[in-house]
PDB file of N, CA, C and O in Angstrom:
ATOM      1  N   UNK A   1       0.889  -1.169  -0.022  1.00  0.00           N
ATOM      2  CA  UNK A   1      -0.012   0.007   0.008  1.00  0.00           C
ATOM      3  C   UNK A   1       0.853   1.213  -0.023  1.00  0.00           C
ATOM      4  O   UNK A   1       1.775   1.279   0.790  1.00  0.00           O
ATOM      5  N   UNK A   2       0.659   2.164  -0.866  1.00  0.00           N
ATOM      6  CA  UNK A   2       1.498   3.351  -0.966  1.00  0.00           C
ATOM      7  C   UNK A   2       0.550   4.548  -0.544  1.00  0.00           C
ATOM      8  O   UNK A   2      -0.549   4.727  -1.068  1.00  0.00           O
ATOM      9  N   UNK A   3       1.030   5.277   0.363  1.00  0.00           N
ATOM     10  CA  UNK A   3       0.322   6.517   0.834  1.00  0.00           C
ATOM     11  C   UNK A   3       1.172   7.693   0.458  1.00  0.00           C
ATOM     12  O   UNK A   3       2.046   8.089   1.228  1.00  0.00           O
ATOM     13  N   UNK A   4       0.943   8.272  -0.714  1.00  0.00           N
ATOM     14  CA  UNK A   4       1.778   9.290  -1.229  1.00  0.00           C
ATOM     15  C   UNK A   4       1.607  10.669  -0.626  1.00  0.00           C
ATOM     16  O   UNK A   4       2.406  11.567  -0.895  1.00  0.00           O
ATOM     17  N   UNK A   5       0.620  10.844   0.153  1.00  0.00           N
ATOM     18  CA  UNK A   5       0.375  12.130   0.897  1.00  0.00           C
ATOM     19  C   UNK A   5       0.881  12.150   2.334  1.00  0.00           C
ATOM     20  O   UNK A   5       0.870  13.198   2.980  1.00  0.00           O
ATOM     21  N   UNK A   6       1.311  11.034   2.822  1.00  0.00           N
ATOM     22  CA  UNK A   6       1.867  10.910   4.224  1.00  0.00           C
ATOM     23  C   UNK A   6       3.399  10.992   4.084  1.00  0.00           C
ATOM     24  O   UNK A   6       3.997  10.228   3.326  1.00  0.00           O
ATOM     25  N   UNK A   7       3.996  11.880   4.783  1.00  0.00           N
ATOM     26  CA  UNK A   7       5.412  12.016   4.757  1.00  0.00           C
ATOM     27  C   UNK A   7       5.954  12.020   6.158  1.00  0.00           C
ATOM     28  O   UNK A   7       5.247  12.358   7.107  1.00  0.00           O
ATOM     29  N   UNK A   8       7.280  11.622   6.301  1.00  0.00           N
ATOM     30  CA  UNK A   8       7.875  11.708   7.540  1.00  0.00           C
ATOM     31  C   UNK A   8       9.313  12.294   7.226  1.00  0.00           C
ATOM     32  O   UNK A   8      10.130  11.670   6.548  1.00  0.00           O
ATOM     33  N   UNK A   9       9.548  13.501   7.753  1.00  0.00           N
ATOM     34  CA  UNK A   9      10.801  14.192   7.558  1.00  0.00           C
ATOM     35  C   UNK A   9      11.288  14.541   8.898  1.00  0.00           C
ATOM     36  O   UNK A   9      10.550  15.220   9.611  1.00  0.00           O
ATOM     37  N   UNK A  10      12.473  14.152   9.348  1.00  0.00           N
ATOM     38  CA  UNK A  10      12.998  14.408  10.668  1.00  0.00           C
ATOM     39  C   UNK A  10      13.196  15.869  10.914  1.00  0.00           C
ATOM     40  O   UNK A  10      13.307  16.320  12.054  1.00  0.00           O
ATOM     41  N   UNK A  11      13.240  16.595   9.848  1.00  0.00           N
ATOM     42  CA  UNK A  11      13.397  18.106  10.049  1.00  0.00           C
ATOM     43  C   UNK A  11      12.113  18.912  10.086  1.00  0.00           C
ATOM     44  O   UNK A  11      12.124  20.138  10.193  1.00  0.00           O
ATOM     45  N   UNK A  12      10.953  18.151   9.990  1.00  0.00           N
ATOM     46  CA  UNK A  12       9.609  18.856  10.011  1.00  0.00           C
ATOM     47  C   UNK A  12       8.849  18.159  11.021  1.00  0.00           C
ATOM     48  O   UNK A  12       8.900  16.930  11.079  1.00  0.00           O
ATOM     49  N   UNK A  13       8.104  18.881  11.871  1.00  0.00           N
ATOM     50  CA  UNK A  13       7.075  18.321  12.794  1.00  0.00           C
ATOM     51  C   UNK A  13       7.723  17.166  13.653  1.00  0.00           C
ATOM     52  O   UNK A  13       7.078  16.179  14.006  1.00  0.00           O
ATOM     53  N   UNK A  14       8.942  17.354  13.933  1.00  0.00           N
ATOM     54  CA  UNK A  14       9.655  16.378  14.807  1.00  0.00           C
ATOM     55  C   UNK A  14       9.701  14.922  14.222  1.00  0.00           C
ATOM     56  O   UNK A  14       9.819  13.941  14.956  1.00  0.00           O
ATOM     57  N   UNK A  15       9.605  14.843  12.914  1.00  0.00           N
ATOM     58  CA  UNK A  15       9.579  13.549  12.254  1.00  0.00           C
ATOM     59  C   UNK A  15       8.257  12.796  12.279  1.00  0.00           C
ATOM     60  O   UNK A  15       8.164  11.657  11.824  1.00  0.00           O
ATOM     61  N   UNK A  16       7.211  13.471  12.832  1.00  0.00           N
ATOM     62  CA  UNK A  16       5.909  12.768  12.940  1.00  0.00           C
ATOM     63  C   UNK A  16       5.361  12.646  11.524  1.00  0.00           C
ATOM     64  O   UNK A  16       5.603  13.517  10.688  1.00  0.00           O
ATOM     65  N   UNK A  17       4.611  11.554  11.244  1.00  0.00           N
ATOM     66  CA  UNK A  17       3.980  11.454   9.959  1.00  0.00           C
ATOM     67  C   UNK A  17       3.020  12.604   9.671  1.00  0.00           C
ATOM     68  O   UNK A  17       2.111  12.860  10.460  1.00  0.00           O
ATOM     69  N   UNK A  18       3.204  13.276   8.590  1.00  0.00           N
ATOM     70  CA  UNK A  18       2.440  14.442   8.227  1.00  0.00           C
ATOM     71  C   UNK A  18       1.754  14.376   6.886  1.00  0.00           C
ATOM     72  O   UNK A  18       2.060  13.499   6.077  1.00  0.00           O
ATOM     73  N   UNK A  19       0.825  15.294   6.631  1.00  0.00           N
ATOM     74  CA  UNK A  19       0.138  15.344   5.423  1.00  0.00           C
ATOM     75  C   UNK A  19       0.900  16.332   4.460  1.00  0.00           C
ATOM     76  O   UNK A  19       1.105  17.509   4.757  1.00  0.00           O
ATOM     77  N   UNK A  20       1.281  15.775   3.336  1.00  0.00           N
ATOM     78  CA  UNK A  20       2.080  16.471   2.306  1.00  0.00           C
ATOM     79  C   UNK A  20       3.076  17.441   2.935  1.00  0.00           C
ATOM     80  O   UNK A  20       3.812  17.063   3.846  1.00  0.00           O
ATOM     81  N   UNK A  21       3.107  18.673   2.469  1.00  0.00           N
ATOM     82  CA  UNK A  21       4.004  19.681   3.003  1.00  0.00           C
ATOM     83  C   UNK A  21       3.296  20.615   4.010  1.00  0.00           C
ATOM     84  O   UNK A  21       3.800  21.683   4.355  1.00  0.00           O
ATOM     85  N   UNK A  22       2.162  20.188   4.445  1.00  0.00           N
ATOM     86  CA  UNK A  22       1.427  21.024   5.366  1.00  0.00           C
ATOM     87  C   UNK A  22       1.959  20.757   6.773  1.00  0.00           C
ATOM     88  O   UNK A  22       2.633  19.762   7.041  1.00  0.00           O
ATOM     89  N   UNK A  23       1.621  21.695   7.656  1.00  0.00           N
ATOM     90  CA  UNK A  23       2.044  21.535   9.101  1.00  0.00           C
ATOM     91  C   UNK A  23       0.864  20.846   9.871  1.00  0.00           C
ATOM     92  O   UNK A  23       0.371  21.304  10.902  1.00  0.00           O
ATOM     93  N   UNK A  24       0.491  19.751   9.279  1.00  0.00           N
ATOM     94  CA  UNK A  24      -0.588  18.979   9.900  1.00  0.00           C
ATOM     95  C   UNK A  24      -0.167  17.553  10.019  1.00  0.00           C
ATOM     96  O   UNK A  24       0.080  16.918   8.994  1.00  0.00           O
ATOM     97  N   UNK A  25      -0.068  17.011  11.186  1.00  0.00           N
ATOM     98  CA  UNK A  25       0.336  15.630  11.350  1.00  0.00           C
ATOM     99  C   UNK A  25      -0.835  14.712  11.195  1.00  0.00           C
ATOM    100  O   UNK A  25      -1.974  15.153  11.344  1.00  0.00           O
ATOM    101  N   UNK A  26      -0.610  13.443  10.901  1.00  0.00           N
ATOM    102  CA  UNK A  26      -1.686  12.543  10.817  1.00  0.00           C
ATOM    103  C   UNK A  26      -2.521  12.463  12.127  1.00  0.00           C
ATOM    104  O   UNK A  26      -3.742  12.309  12.112  1.00  0.00           O
ATOM    105  N   UNK A  27      -1.804  12.574  13.222  1.00  0.00           N
ATOM    106  CA  UNK A  27      -2.590  12.607  14.526  1.00  0.00           C
ATOM    107  C   UNK A  27      -3.439  13.797  14.629  1.00  0.00           C
ATOM    108  O   UNK A  27      -4.534  13.695  15.182  1.00  0.00           O
ATOM    109  N   UNK A  28      -3.026  14.949  14.135  1.00  0.00           N
ATOM    110  CA  UNK A  28      -3.804  16.150  14.233  1.00  0.00           C
ATOM    111  C   UNK A  28      -5.085  15.977  13.300  1.00  0.00           C
ATOM    112  O   UNK A  28      -6.178  16.396  13.681  1.00  0.00           O
ATOM    113  N   UNK A  29      -4.936  15.404  12.175  1.00  0.00           N
ATOM    114  CA  UNK A  29      -6.010  15.173  11.237  1.00  0.00           C
ATOM    115  C   UNK A  29      -7.033  14.366  11.839  1.00  0.00           C
ATOM    116  O   UNK A  29      -8.216  14.686  11.721  1.00  0.00           O
ATOM    117  N   UNK A  30      -6.657  13.298  12.505  1.00  0.00           N
ATOM    118  CA  UNK A  30      -7.646  12.410  13.204  1.00  0.00           C
ATOM    119  C   UNK A  30      -8.369  13.142  14.300  1.00  0.00           C
ATOM    120  O   UNK A  30      -9.572  12.961  14.484  1.00  0.00           O
ATOM    121  N   UNK A  31      -7.617  14.007  15.064  1.00  0.00           N
ATOM    122  CA  UNK A  31      -8.154  14.794  16.054  1.00  0.00           C
ATOM    123  C   UNK A  31      -9.199  15.747  15.457  1.00  0.00           C
ATOM    124  O   UNK A  31     -10.283  15.918  16.013  1.00  0.00           O
ATOM    125  N   UNK A  32      -8.869  16.344  14.355  1.00  0.00           N
ATOM    126  CA  UNK A  32      -9.856  17.236  13.719  1.00  0.00           C
ATOM    127  C   UNK A  32     -11.050  16.597  13.232  1.00  0.00           C
ATOM    128  O   UNK A  32     -12.132  17.180  13.310  1.00  0.00           O
ATOM    129  N   UNK A  33     -10.935  15.366  12.702  1.00  0.00           N
ATOM    130  CA  UNK A  33     -12.123  14.606  12.389  1.00  0.00           C
ATOM    131  C   UNK A  33     -13.093  14.426  13.575  1.00  0.00           C
ATOM    132  O   UNK A  33     -14.311  14.506  13.421  1.00  0.00           O
ATOM    133  N   UNK A  34     -12.515  14.182  14.746  1.00  0.00           N
ATOM    134  CA  UNK A  34     -13.342  14.046  15.988  1.00  0.00           C
ATOM    135  C   UNK A  34     -13.915  15.404  16.399  1.00  0.00           C
ATOM    136  O   UNK A  34     -15.050  15.499  16.866  1.00  0.00           O
ATOM    137  N   UNK A  35     -13.140  16.407  16.222  1.00  0.00           N
ATOM    138  CA  UNK A  35     -13.621  17.819  16.681  1.00  0.00           C
ATOM    139  C   UNK A  35     -14.678  18.376  15.635  1.00  0.00           C
ATOM    140  O   UNK A  35     -15.631  19.053  16.022  1.00  0.00           O
ATOM    141  N   UNK A  36     -14.484  18.079  14.345  1.00  0.00           N
ATOM    142  CA  UNK A  36     -15.444  18.609  13.342  1.00  0.00           C
ATOM    143  C   UNK A  36     -16.089  17.493  12.654  1.00  0.00           C
ATOM    144  O   UNK A  36     -15.646  17.083  11.582  1.00  0.00           O
ATOM    145  N   UNK A  37     -17.142  16.967  13.234  1.00  0.00           N
ATOM    146  CA  UNK A  37     -17.861  15.877  12.550  1.00  0.00           C
ATOM    147  C   UNK A  37     -18.550  16.245  11.275  1.00  0.00           C
ATOM    148  O   UNK A  37     -18.890  15.394  10.454  1.00  0.00           O
ATOM    149  N   UNK A  38     -18.755  17.564  11.119  1.00  0.00           N
ATOM    150  CA  UNK A  38     -19.281  18.138   9.842  1.00  0.00           C
ATOM    151  C   UNK A  38     -18.142  18.489   8.947  1.00  0.00           C
ATOM    152  O   UNK A  38     -17.409  19.433   9.241  1.00  0.00           O
ATOM    153  N   UNK A  39     -17.952  17.773   7.858  1.00  0.00           N
ATOM    154  CA  UNK A  39     -16.758  18.062   6.963  1.00  0.00           C
ATOM    155  C   UNK A  39     -16.743  19.415   6.402  1.00  0.00           C
ATOM    156  O   UNK A  39     -15.662  19.948   6.147  1.00  0.00           O
ATOM    157  N   UNK A  40     -17.888  20.032   6.183  1.00  0.00           N
ATOM    158  CA  UNK A  40     -17.912  21.385   5.651  1.00  0.00           C
ATOM    159  C   UNK A  40     -17.277  22.371   6.579  1.00  0.00           C
ATOM    160  O   UNK A  40     -16.563  23.280   6.156  1.00  0.00           O
ATOM    161  N   UNK A  41     -17.550  22.180   7.893  1.00  0.00           N
ATOM    162  CA  UNK A  41     -16.842  23.070   8.897  1.00  0.00           C
ATOM    163  C   UNK A  41     -15.392  22.840   8.895  1.00  0.00           C
ATOM    164  O   UNK A  41     -14.633  23.802   9.005  1.00  0.00           O
ATOM    165  N   UNK A  42     -14.955  21.660   8.782  1.00  0.00           N
ATOM    166  CA  UNK A  42     -13.545  21.217   8.777  1.00  0.00           C
ATOM    167  C   UNK A  42     -12.927  21.957   7.569  1.00  0.00           C
ATOM    168  O   UNK A  42     -11.861  22.564   7.670  1.00  0.00           O
ATOM    169  N   UNK A  43     -13.632  21.884   6.428  1.00  0.00           N
ATOM    170  CA  UNK A  43     -13.052  22.497   5.201  1.00  0.00           C
ATOM    171  C   UNK A  43     -12.915  24.057   5.318  1.00  0.00           C
ATOM    172  O   UNK A  43     -11.989  24.670   4.786  1.00  0.00           O
ATOM    173  N   UNK A  44     -13.877  24.632   6.032  1.00  0.00           N
ATOM    174  CA  UNK A  44     -13.849  26.085   6.286  1.00  0.00           C
ATOM    175  C   UNK A  44     -12.651  26.441   7.124  1.00  0.00           C
ATOM    176  O   UNK A  44     -12.018  27.459   6.841  1.00  0.00           O
ATOM    177  N   UNK A  45     -12.298  25.692   8.119  1.00  0.00           N
ATOM    178  CA  UNK A  45     -11.211  25.899   9.028  1.00  0.00           C
ATOM    179  C   UNK A  45      -9.872  25.557   8.421  1.00  0.00           C
ATOM    180  O   UNK A  45      -8.880  26.245   8.663  1.00  0.00           O
ATOM    181  N   UNK A  46      -9.839  24.541   7.664  1.00  0.00           N
ATOM    182  CA  UNK A  46      -8.666  24.002   7.081  1.00  0.00           C
ATOM    183  C   UNK A  46      -8.793  23.777   5.573  1.00  0.00           C
ATOM    184  O   UNK A  46      -8.782  22.623   5.144  1.00  0.00           O
ATOM    185  N   UNK A  47      -8.911  24.812   4.754  1.00  0.00           N
ATOM    186  CA  UNK A  47      -9.243  24.640   3.267  1.00  0.00           C
ATOM    187  C   UNK A  47      -8.137  23.904   2.523  1.00  0.00           C
ATOM    188  O   UNK A  47      -8.378  23.403   1.425  1.00  0.00           O
ATOM    189  N   UNK A  48      -6.928  23.822   3.085  1.00  0.00           N
ATOM    190  CA  UNK A  48      -5.773  23.245   2.424  1.00  0.00           C
ATOM    191  C   UNK A  48      -5.888  21.699   2.561  1.00  0.00           C
ATOM    192  O   UNK A  48      -5.227  20.968   1.823  1.00  0.00           O
ATOM    193  N   UNK A  49      -6.722  21.207   3.498  1.00  0.00           N
ATOM    194  CA  UNK A  49      -6.845  19.733   3.748  1.00  0.00           C
ATOM    195  C   UNK A  49      -7.844  19.177   2.767  1.00  0.00           C
ATOM    196  O   UNK A  49      -9.005  19.586   2.773  1.00  0.00           O
ATOM    197  N   UNK A  50      -7.438  18.286   1.954  1.00  0.00           N
ATOM    198  CA  UNK A  50      -8.225  17.708   0.868  1.00  0.00           C
ATOM    199  C   UNK A  50      -8.811  16.362   1.349  1.00  0.00           C
ATOM    200  O   UNK A  50      -8.309  15.791   2.317  1.00  0.00           O
ATOM    201  N   UNK A  51      -9.853  15.856   0.693  1.00  0.00           N
ATOM    202  CA  UNK A  51     -10.447  14.592   1.006  1.00  0.00           C
ATOM    203  C   UNK A  51      -9.472  13.463   0.969  1.00  0.00           C
ATOM    204  O   UNK A  51      -9.475  12.598   1.845  1.00  0.00           O
ATOM    205  N   UNK A  52      -8.653  13.462  -0.017  1.00  0.00           N
ATOM    206  CA  UNK A  52      -7.641  12.403  -0.238  1.00  0.00           C
ATOM    207  C   UNK A  52      -6.667  12.434   0.996  1.00  0.00           C
ATOM    208  O   UNK A  52      -6.201  11.383   1.435  1.00  0.00           O
ATOM    209  N   UNK A  53      -6.387  13.572   1.510  1.00  0.00           N
ATOM    210  CA  UNK A  53      -5.518  13.680   2.676  1.00  0.00           C
ATOM    211  C   UNK A  53      -6.174  12.957   3.872  1.00  0.00           C
ATOM    212  O   UNK A  53      -5.531  12.186   4.584  1.00  0.00           O
ATOM    213  N   UNK A  54      -7.365  13.210   4.048  1.00  0.00           N
ATOM    214  CA  UNK A  54      -8.193  12.663   5.181  1.00  0.00           C
ATOM    215  C   UNK A  54      -8.290  11.165   5.078  1.00  0.00           C
ATOM    216  O   UNK A  54      -8.175  10.428   6.058  1.00  0.00           O
ATOM    217  N   UNK A  55      -8.515  10.732   3.806  1.00  0.00           N
ATOM    218  CA  UNK A  55      -8.577   9.314   3.584  1.00  0.00           C
ATOM    219  C   UNK A  55      -7.318   8.548   3.886  1.00  0.00           C
ATOM    220  O   UNK A  55      -7.345   7.494   4.521  1.00  0.00           O
ATOM    221  N   UNK A  56      -6.143   9.128   3.393  1.00  0.00           N
ATOM    222  CA  UNK A  56      -4.919   8.502   3.688  1.00  0.00           C
ATOM    223  C   UNK A  56      -4.556   8.568   5.116  1.00  0.00           C
ATOM    224  O   UNK A  56      -3.968   7.612   5.622  1.00  0.00           O
ATOM    225  N   UNK A  57      -4.868   9.658   5.838  1.00  0.00           N
ATOM    226  CA  UNK A  57      -4.601   9.750   7.312  1.00  0.00           C
ATOM    227  C   UNK A  57      -5.409   8.605   8.045  1.00  0.00           C
ATOM    228  O   UNK A  57      -4.878   7.960   8.949  1.00  0.00           O
ATOM    229  N   UNK A  58      -6.586   8.393   7.669  1.00  0.00           N
ATOM    230  CA  UNK A  58      -7.438   7.317   8.291  1.00  0.00           C
ATOM    231  C   UNK A  58      -6.737   5.951   7.973  1.00  0.00           C
ATOM    232  O   UNK A  58      -6.512   5.136   8.867  1.00  0.00           O
ATOM    233  N   UNK A  59      -6.422   5.747   6.736  1.00  0.00           N
ATOM    234  CA  UNK A  59      -5.791   4.403   6.340  1.00  0.00           C
ATOM    235  C   UNK A  59      -4.504   4.222   7.179  1.00  0.00           C
ATOM    236  O   UNK A  59      -4.279   3.166   7.770  1.00  0.00           O
ATOM    237  N   UNK A  60      -3.710   5.229   7.212  1.00  0.00           N
ATOM    238  CA  UNK A  60      -2.412   5.208   7.961  1.00  0.00           C
ATOM    239  C   UNK A  60      -2.689   4.857   9.377  1.00  0.00           C
ATOM    240  O   UNK A  60      -2.073   3.935   9.913  1.00  0.00           O
ATOM    241  N   UNK A  61      -3.609   5.566  10.023  1.00  0.00           N
ATOM    242  CA  UNK A  61      -3.941   5.354  11.488  1.00  0.00           C
ATOM    243  C   UNK A  61      -4.459   3.857  11.714  1.00  0.00           C
ATOM    244  O   UNK A  61      -4.052   3.150  12.636  1.00  0.00           O
ATOM    245  N   UNK A  62      -5.352   3.479  10.815  1.00  0.00           N
ATOM    246  CA  UNK A  62      -5.955   2.083  10.999  1.00  0.00           C
ATOM    247  C   UNK A  62      -4.888   1.060  10.817  1.00  0.00           C
ATOM    248  O   UNK A  62      -4.924   0.048  11.518  1.00  0.00           O
ATOM    249  N   UNK A  63      -3.921   1.234   9.920  1.00  0.00           N
ATOM    250  CA  UNK A  63      -2.868   0.239   9.724  1.00  0.00           C
ATOM    251  C   UNK A  63      -1.916   0.326  10.914  1.00  0.00           C
ATOM    252  O   UNK A  63      -1.399  -0.707  11.337  1.00  0.00           O
ATOM    253  N   UNK A  64      -1.665   1.483  11.462  1.00  0.00           N
ATOM    254  CA  UNK A  64      -0.795   1.515  12.615  1.00  0.00           C
ATOM    255  C   UNK A  64      -1.395   0.795  13.836  1.00  0.00           C
ATOM    256  O   UNK A  64      -0.719   0.075  14.571  1.00  0.00           O
ATOM    257  N   UNK A  65      -2.700   1.034  14.004  1.00  0.00           N
ATOM    258  CA  UNK A  65      -3.432   0.426  15.151  1.00  0.00           C
ATOM    259  C   UNK A  65      -3.570  -1.068  14.933  1.00  0.00           C
ATOM    260  O   UNK A  65      -3.562  -1.806  15.918  1.00  0.00           O
ATOM    261  N   UNK A  66      -3.691  -1.544  13.764  1.00  0.00           N
ATOM    262  CA  UNK A  66      -3.769  -2.943  13.494  1.00  0.00           C
ATOM    263  C   UNK A  66      -2.444  -3.610  13.830  1.00  0.00           C
ATOM    264  O   UNK A  66      -2.404  -4.639  14.505  1.00  0.00           O
ATOM    265  N   UNK A  67      -1.420  -3.042  13.374  1.00  0.00           N
ATOM    266  CA  UNK A  67      -0.080  -3.622  13.723  1.00  0.00           C
ATOM    267  C   UNK A  67       0.266  -3.442  15.173  1.00  0.00           C
ATOM    268  O   UNK A  67       0.867  -4.352  15.744  1.00  0.00           O
ATOM    269  N   UNK A  68      -0.060  -2.349  15.817  1.00  0.00           N
ATOM    270  CA  UNK A  68       0.283  -2.142  17.200  1.00  0.00           C
ATOM    271  C   UNK A  68      -0.436  -3.107  18.137  1.00  0.00           C
ATOM    272  O   UNK A  68       0.034  -3.433  19.227  1.00  0.00           O
ATOM    273  N   UNK A  69      -1.633  -3.559  17.647  1.00  0.00           N
ATOM    274  CA  UNK A  69      -2.581  -4.342  18.464  1.00  0.00           C
ATOM    275  C   UNK A  69      -2.347  -5.859  18.119  1.00  0.00           C
ATOM    276  O   UNK A  69      -3.116  -6.721  18.545  1.00  0.00           O
ATOM    277  N   UNK A  70      -1.328  -6.137  17.382  1.00  0.00           N
ATOM    278  CA  UNK A  70      -1.090  -7.570  17.001  1.00  0.00           C
ATOM    279  C   UNK A  70      -2.045  -8.052  15.942  1.00  0.00           C
ATOM    280  O   UNK A  70      -2.417  -9.225  15.889  1.00  0.00           O
ATOM    281  N   UNK A  71      -2.429  -7.126  15.106  1.00  0.00           N
ATOM    282  CA  UNK A  71      -3.406  -7.487  14.027  1.00  0.00           C
ATOM    283  C   UNK A  71      -2.850  -8.695  13.171  1.00  0.00           C
ATOM    284  O   UNK A  71      -1.646  -8.941  13.103  1.00  0.00           O
ATOM    285  N   UNK A  72      -3.741  -9.363  12.579  1.00  0.00           N
ATOM    286  CA  UNK A  72      -3.354 -10.538  11.846  1.00  0.00           C
ATOM    287  C   UNK A  72      -2.609 -10.152  10.562  1.00  0.00           C
ATOM    288  O   UNK A  72      -1.694 -10.868  10.156  1.00  0.00           O
ATOM    289  N   UNK A  73      -2.964  -9.074   9.934  1.00  0.00           N
ATOM    290  CA  UNK A  73      -2.313  -8.734   8.715  1.00  0.00           C
ATOM    291  C   UNK A  73      -1.171  -7.732   8.912  1.00  0.00           C
ATOM    292  O   UNK A  73      -1.397  -6.642   9.437  1.00  0.00           O
ATOM    293  N   UNK A  74      -0.012  -8.067   8.521  1.00  0.00           N
ATOM    294  CA  UNK A  74       1.146  -7.156   8.600  1.00  0.00           C
ATOM    295  C   UNK A  74       1.215  -6.406   7.355  1.00  0.00           C
ATOM    296  O   UNK A  74       1.428  -7.016   6.306  1.00  0.00           O
ATOM    297  N   UNK A  75       1.053  -5.110   7.365  1.00  0.00           N
ATOM    298  CA  UNK A  75       1.088  -4.276   6.185  1.00  0.00           C
ATOM    299  C   UNK A  75       2.353  -3.392   6.195  1.00  0.00           C
ATOM    300  O   UNK A  75       2.805  -2.937   7.245  1.00  0.00           O
ATOM    301  N   UNK A  76       2.888  -3.174   5.025  1.00  0.00           N
ATOM    302  CA  UNK A  76       4.005  -2.333   4.860  1.00  0.00           C
ATOM    303  C   UNK A  76       3.519  -1.053   4.194  1.00  0.00           C
ATOM    304  O   UNK A  76       2.941  -1.116   3.108  1.00  0.00           O
ATOM    305  N   UNK A  77       3.734   0.106   4.810  1.00  0.00           N
ATOM    306  CA  UNK A  77       3.267   1.337   4.226  1.00  0.00           C
ATOM    307  C   UNK A  77       4.528   2.100   3.612  1.00  0.00           C
ATOM    308  O   UNK A  77       5.475   2.462   4.311  1.00  0.00           O
ATOM    309  N   UNK A  78       4.450   2.298   2.303  1.00  0.00           N
ATOM    310  CA  UNK A  78       5.563   3.008   1.639  1.00  0.00           C
ATOM    311  C   UNK A  78       5.286   4.462   1.601  1.00  0.00           C
ATOM    312  O   UNK A  78       4.194   4.942   1.298  1.00  0.00           O
ATOM    313  N   UNK A  79       6.348   5.133   1.929  1.00  0.00           N
ATOM    314  CA  UNK A  79       6.323   6.587   1.962  1.00  0.00           C
ATOM    315  C   UNK A  79       7.336   7.060   0.898  1.00  0.00           C
ATOM    316  O   UNK A  79       8.234   6.301   0.533  1.00  0.00           O
ATOM    317  N   UNK A  80       7.203   8.315   0.393  1.00  0.00           N
ATOM    318  CA  UNK A  80       8.135   8.804  -0.626  1.00  0.00           C
ATOM    319  C   UNK A  80       9.566   8.578  -0.196  1.00  0.00           C
ATOM    320  O   UNK A  80       9.855   8.752   0.988  1.00  0.00           O
ATOM    321  N   UNK A  81      10.454   8.213  -1.043  1.00  0.00           N
ATOM    322  CA  UNK A  81      11.848   7.915  -0.750  1.00  0.00           C
ATOM    323  C   UNK A  81      12.616   9.116  -0.231  1.00  0.00           C
ATOM    324  O   UNK A  81      13.647   8.920   0.412  1.00  0.00           O
ATOM    325  N   UNK A  82      12.189  10.326  -0.464  1.00  0.00           N
ATOM    326  CA  UNK A  82      12.960  11.483  -0.069  1.00  0.00           C
ATOM    327  C   UNK A  82      12.905  11.755   1.461  1.00  0.00           C
ATOM    328  O   UNK A  82      13.588  12.617   2.014  1.00  0.00           O
ATOM    329  N   UNK A  83      12.035  10.944   2.079  1.00  0.00           N
ATOM    330  CA  UNK A  83      11.876  11.152   3.542  1.00  0.00           C
ATOM    331  C   UNK A  83      12.085   9.864   4.284  1.00  0.00           C
ATOM    332  O   UNK A  83      12.058   8.805   3.657  1.00  0.00           O
ATOM    333  N   UNK A  84      12.291   9.888   5.583  1.00  0.00           N
ATOM    334  CA  UNK A  84      12.492   8.624   6.329  1.00  0.00           C
ATOM    335  C   UNK A  84      11.112   7.879   6.360  1.00  0.00           C
ATOM    336  O   UNK A  84      10.038   8.482   6.375  1.00  0.00           O
ATOM    337  N   UNK A  85      11.231   6.577   6.367  1.00  0.00           N
ATOM    338  CA  UNK A  85      10.023   5.689   6.394  1.00  0.00           C
ATOM    339  C   UNK A  85       9.624   5.528   7.857  1.00  0.00           C
ATOM    340  O   UNK A  85      10.453   5.357   8.750  1.00  0.00           O
ATOM    341  N   UNK A  86       8.343   5.591   8.046  1.00  0.00           N
ATOM    342  CA  UNK A  86       7.771   5.398   9.396  1.00  0.00           C
ATOM    343  C   UNK A  86       7.135   3.953   9.344  1.00  0.00           C
ATOM    344  O   UNK A  86       6.335   3.631   8.466  1.00  0.00           O
ATOM    345  N   UNK A  87       7.516   3.177  10.271  1.00  0.00           N
ATOM    346  CA  UNK A  87       6.981   1.779  10.388  1.00  0.00           C
ATOM    347  C   UNK A  87       6.128   1.616  11.584  1.00  0.00           C
ATOM    348  O   UNK A  87       5.609   0.527  11.829  1.00  0.00           O
TER     349      UNK A  87
END
């Protein structure tokens, strides 16, 4: 599975997985989804955040939780080569 909108750069956001070149971590996007259940309100507050960004953040988080909880499927998430890989 390739998530081309999720990056990890040790020089940005303390190396946390982030969305594109935005200053939004995957964790923050998940928090925003809980805070703004209405996507229209979320889009008004964060117009730079696209639907594909949200989808990939959810996929990344669910894959991380599956692996962390001893999930049966082991997935490898590929990130762009120009950044460090997060496993």
